[in-house]
C-alpha positions in Angstrom: 21.6 -39.8 2.4 22.4 -38.8 6.0 19.4 -36.5 6.0 17.2 -39.4 4.9 18.5 -41.6 7.8 18.0 -38.8 10.4 14.5 -38.2 9.1 13.8 -42.0 9.1 14.8 -42.2 12.7 12.7 -39.2 13.6 9.7 -40.8 11.9 10.2 -44.0 13.8 10.3 -42.0 17.1 7.2 -40.2 16.0 5.4 -43.4 15.2 6.5 -45.0 18.5 5.2 -42.0 20.4 1.8 -42.2 18.8 1.7 -46.0 19.4 2.5 -45.5 23.1 -0.3 -42.8 23.5 -2.7 -45.0 21.6 -1.8 -48.0 23.7 -3.0 -46.3 26.9 -6.4 -47.6 28.1 -9.3 -45.1 28.1 -8.8 -44.0 31.7 -5.1 -43.5 31.4 -5.5 -41.6 28.2 -8.1 -39.4 29.8 -5.8 -38.7 32.7 -3.0 -37.8 30.3 -5.3 -35.3 28.6 -6.6 -34.0 31.9 -3.1 -32.8 32.9 -3.5 -30.0 30.3 -7.3 -29.8 30.5 -7.3 -29.1 34.3 -4.6 -26.5 34.0 -6.6 -24.6 31.3 -9.9 -24.9 33.1 -8.3 -23.8 36.4 -6.7 -20.7 34.8 -9.9 -19.7 33.1 -12.2 -20.1 36.1 -9.7 -18.4 38.5 -9.4 -15.4 36.3 -13.2 -15.2 36.1 -13.6 -15.5 39.9 -10.9 -12.8 40.5 -12.8 -10.4 38.2 -16.1 -11.1 40.0 -14.5 -10.6 43.4 -13.2 -7.2 42.4 -16.6 -6.2 41.2 -18.6 -7.7 44.1 -16.6 -7.1 47.2 -18.9 -8.1 50.1 -18.1 -7.7 53.9 -18.7 -11.3 54.8 -15.7 -13.2 53.4 -16.9 -16.7 54.6 -20.1 -16.5 52.6 -18.2 -15.1 49.7 -15.6 -17.9 49.8 -18.2 -20.6 50.1 -20.1 -19.3 47.1 -16.8 -19.0 45.2 -15.9 -22.7 46.0 -19.3 -23.9 44.9 -19.2 -21.8 41.8 -15.7 -22.9 41.0 -16.6 -26.6 41.3 -19.7 -26.2 39.2 -17.8 -24.2 36.5 -14.9 -26.6 36.6 -17.0 -29.6 35.8 -19.1 -27.7 33.3 -16.1 -26.7 31.2 -13.9 -29.7 31.7 -15.6 -31.9 29.2 -15.6 -29.3 26.5 -12.0 -28.3 27.1 -10.9 -32.0 27.2 -12.4 -32.6 23.7 -10.5 -29.5 22.3 -7.3 -30.7 24.0 -7.6 -34.2 22.6 -8.4 -33.1 19.1 -5.7 -30.5 19.2 -3.2 -33.2 20.2 -4.3 -35.3 17.2 -3.9 -32.3 14.8 -0.5 -31.2 16.2 1.2 -34.6 16.4 0.1 -35.4 12.8 1.2 -31.9 11.7 4.6 -32.9 12.9 4.2 -36.3 11.1 3.3 -34.5 7.8 6.3 -32.3 8.1 8.6 -35.2 8.8 7.2 -37.5 6.0 7.2 -34.7 3.4 10.9 -33.9 4.2 11.7 -37.6 4.1 10.2 -38.0 0.6 12.1 -34.8 -0.5 15.3 -36.8 -0.1 14.3 -38.9 -3.1 14.5 -37.8 -6.7 10.8 -37.6 -7.2 8.5 -34.8 -8.2 7.1 -32.3 -5.7 3.6 -33.6 -6.5 4.6 -37.2 -5.6 6.4 -36.1 -2.5 3.2 -34.5 -1.2 1.0 -37.4 -2.3 3.3 -40.0 -0.7 3.5 -38.1 2.6 -0.3 -37.7 2.7 -0.8 -41.4 1.9 1.7 -42.4 4.5 -0.2 -40.3 7.1 -3.6 -41.8 6.1 -2.2 -45.3 6.4 -0.5 -44.7 9.7 -3.5 -42.8 11.2 -5.9 -45.6 10.0 -3.6 -48.3 11.5 -3.5 -46.3 14.8 -7.3 -46.1 15.0 -7.5 -49.8 14.2 -5.0 -50.5 17.0 -7.2 -48.6 19.4 -10.1 -51.1 18.8 -8.0 -53.6 20.8 -7.3 -51.2 23.7 -9.7 -51.2 26.7 -11.8 -48.1 26.8 -10.7 -46.8 23.4 -12.5 -46.6 20.1 -11.6 -46.1 16.5 -13.0 -43.0 14.8 -12.9 -42.1 11.1 -13.1 -38.4 12.1 -9.8 -38.8 13.9 -8.2 -40.1 10.8 -9.6 -37.1 8.9 -8.3 -34.7 11.6 -4.9 -36.4 11.5 -4.8 -36.1 7.8 -5.7 -32.4 8.0 -3.0 -31.8 10.5 -0.5 -33.5 8.2 -1.6 -31.4 5.2 -1.2 -28.2 7.3 2.3 -29.5 8.3 3.2 -30.0 4.6 1.8 -26.6 3.6 3.8 -24.9 6.3 6.8 -26.7 5.1 6.2 -25.6 1.5 5.7 -22.0 2.7 9.1 -22.1 4.6 10.8 -23.6 1.5 9.4 -20.9 -0.7 10.6 -18.2 1.7 14.1 -19.8 1.9 14.2 -20.1 -1.9 13.3 -16.4 -2.3 15.9 -15.3 0.2 18.5 -17.5 -1.4 17.7 -16.1 -4.9 18.0 -12.5 -3.7 21.3 -13.3 -2.1 22.5 -15.1 -5.3 21.4 -12.2 -7.5 23.1 -9.7 -5.2 26.4 -11.7 -5.4 26.0 -12.0 -9.2 25.5 -8.2 -9.5 28.6 -7.5 -7.4 30.5 -10.0 -9.5 29.4 -8.3 -12.7 30.3 -4.9 -11.3 33.8 -6.0 -10.4 34.4 -7.5 -13.8 33.3 -4.3 -15.5 35.8 -2.3 -13.4 
């Protein structure tokens, strides 16, 4: 029961977090994504420029620096849009991966079949992701996208699968340990 309450609280915190991100207008949401996007693009371009400087070391540093600044600005703008899309879609996937993990574990606290635990968790994700996209219709500069609901659902399914893999590993380790203890117990009885 205590585990169910803790998971319920974590799910509510997860839902509030998504709501707050979804409630950002288009520009604020873009700026939030750009914190990570800019860092990734800067690192990539700086590494490329350093490599080029080592290969093409000219005597006139002013010309070289001007070319590098212009090239940097051009490459930055060129990559920024692509990287932003990957960052935003990765955020959808990861946050719903966490949601899938939480919801699946929440439904595991009930005495229902594994199949139903998985189905209820996925249905919960689809409902929440759909309501989240619907909410975004009313936020300035935001849109609702069916592909985001699909991506969110995929993230949740991966979260559930990772959870199932972890459970299987823990189960195997526990069974080995139990068999080892049982074998030792049998040996001590025989002696």
